[in-house]
C-alpha positions in Angstrom: 35.7 94.9 51.5 36.3 93.1 54.7 35.4 89.4 55.0 32.7 88.1 57.2 35.3 86.6 59.4 37.1 89.9 59.8 33.9 91.7 60.6 33.1 89.0 63.2 36.5 89.4 64.8 36.2 93.1 64.8 32.8 93.0 66.6 34.1 90.4 69.1 37.1 92.7 69.8 34.7 95.6 70.4 32.7 93.5 72.9 36.0 92.5 74.7 37.0 96.2 74.9 33.7 97.0 76.5 34.2 94.3 79.1 37.7 95.5 79.8 36.4 99.0 80.4 33.7 97.5 82.7 36.5 95.7 84.7 38.4 99.0 85.0 35.3 100.8 86.2 34.7 98.1 88.8 38.2 98.6 90.2 37.3 102.3 90.5 34.0 101.4 92.1 32.1 103.2 89.2 29.2 100.8 89.1 27.1 102.9 86.7 29.8 103.0 84.2 30.6 99.3 84.5 26.9 98.5 84.0 26.8 100.6 80.8 29.9 98.9 79.4 28.5 95.4 80.2 25.2 96.4 78.5 27.2 97.6 75.4 29.1 94.3 75.2 25.8 92.4 75.7 24.2 94.3 72.8 27.2 93.5 70.5 27.1 89.8 71.4 23.3 89.6 70.9 23.6 91.1 67.5 26.0 88.3 66.7 23.5 85.7 68.0 25.6 84.9 71.0 23.6 84.6 74.3 
């Protein structure tokens, strides 16, 4: 079983990955993809209670 801290770190890492993907999409001028990645990251952070 993973600890609460490890679960939190894993979820934060997932949010960071989504934001990194959004950044890559912006460099390629793929605004729709970037928006989706940002929304995914936002959803992860909202689940954690971070606004």
